[in-house]
C-alpha positions in Angstrom: 161.9 115.2 47.8 165.7 115.2 47.2 166.3 116.6 50.6 164.3 113.8 52.2 166.4 111.2 50.4 169.5 112.9 51.6 168.3 112.7 55.2 167.4 109.0 54.9 170.8 108.3 53.5 172.5 109.5 56.6 169.8 108.4 59.1 169.3 104.8 58.2 173.1 103.9 58.2 173.3 105.8 61.6 170.4 103.9 63.1 171.9 100.5 61.9 175.3 101.4 63.3 173.9 102.3 66.7 171.7 99.1 67.0 174.4 96.9 68.5 175.3 99.6 71.0 171.5 99.9 72.0 171.2 96.1 72.2 174.3 95.8 74.5 172.9 98.6 76.7 169.6 96.6 77.0 171.4 93.5 78.2 173.4 95.1 81.0 170.7 97.0 82.6 171.8 98.4 86.1 169.8 97.2 89.0 168.4 99.9 91.3 166.6 100.3 94.4 162.9 99.3 94.5 160.1 101.8 94.4 158.0 101.6 97.4 154.9 103.5 98.3 156.8 105.4 100.8 159.3 106.6 98.2 156.4 107.6 95.9 154.8 109.4 98.8 158.1 111.4 99.3 158.6 112.1 95.7 155.0 113.5 95.4 155.4 115.5 98.6 158.6 117.0 97.4 157.2 117.9 94.1 154.2 119.4 95.6 156.1 121.6 97.9 158.4 122.9 95.2 155.5 123.6 92.9 153.4 125.3 95.6 156.4 127.4 96.8 157.4 128.5 93.3 153.9 129.2 92.2 153.0 131.2 95.3 156.2 133.3 95.0 155.3 134.0 91.2 151.7 134.8 92.1 152.9 137.3 94.9 155.3 138.9 92.6 152.5 139.3 90.0 150.2 141.0 92.6 153.0 143.3 93.8 153.9 144.2 90.3 150.3 145.1 89.6 150.1 147.1 92.7 153.3 149.1 91.6 151.8 149.6 88.1 148.6 150.9 89.8 150.4 153.4 92.0 152.3 154.8 89.2 149.5 154.9 86.7 148.7 158.7 87.5 145.2 158.4 86.2 145.9 156.8 82.9 143.0 154.6 82.2 145.0 152.1 80.0 147.8 151.9 82.8 145.0 151.4 85.5 143.4 148.7 83.3 146.7 146.8 82.9 147.5 147.1 86.5 144.1 145.6 87.6 144.6 142.9 85.2 148.0 142.0 86.5 146.5 142.0 90.1 143.6 139.8 88.8 145.9 137.5 87.1 148.2 137.3 90.2 145.2 136.2 92.4 144.0 133.7 89.7 147.4 132.3 89.6 147.4 131.9 93.4 144.1 130.1 93.2 145.4 127.7 90.6 148.5 127.0 92.5 146.4 126.3 95.6 144.1 123.9 93.5 147.2 122.0 92.2 148.5 121.8 95.7 145.1 120.3 96.9 145.3 117.9 93.9 148.8 116.7 94.6 148.2 116.2 98.4 145.1 114.3 97.7 146.9 112.1 95.1 149.6 111.6 97.8 147.1 110.6 100.2 145.4 108.2 97.9 148.6 106.5 96.8 149.6 105.8 100.4 146.0 104.9 101.3 145.8 107.5 104.1 143.1 109.4 102.6 140.3 109.7 105.2 142.4 107.8 107.7 142.0 104.6 105.5 145.6 103.4 106.0 145.6 104.0 109.8 
């Protein structure tokens, strides 16, 4: 309880001192460019491409790592089981990445109203 009082003795004055600074920042908001559907489409497309690319690379590395573990198992049942698990997890990861890609591209098409040629 004493420790909590010490924390509040520092936190409350610090918050009160920072209030004028935060209020001044709220008054002078910088103006930016407008956010259009084309910009949202570009952002979603960029994020989708990066996520799919990184995810596929990681999944392929997992599959290759599992294959290397399988080749070097030398008949050890636990090593073979671990290698098969790595390969299986890599395949599942690739499927999840592809599913996320489908969701992101569908969201992009719905935002821009080009899903099933609706916006054309």
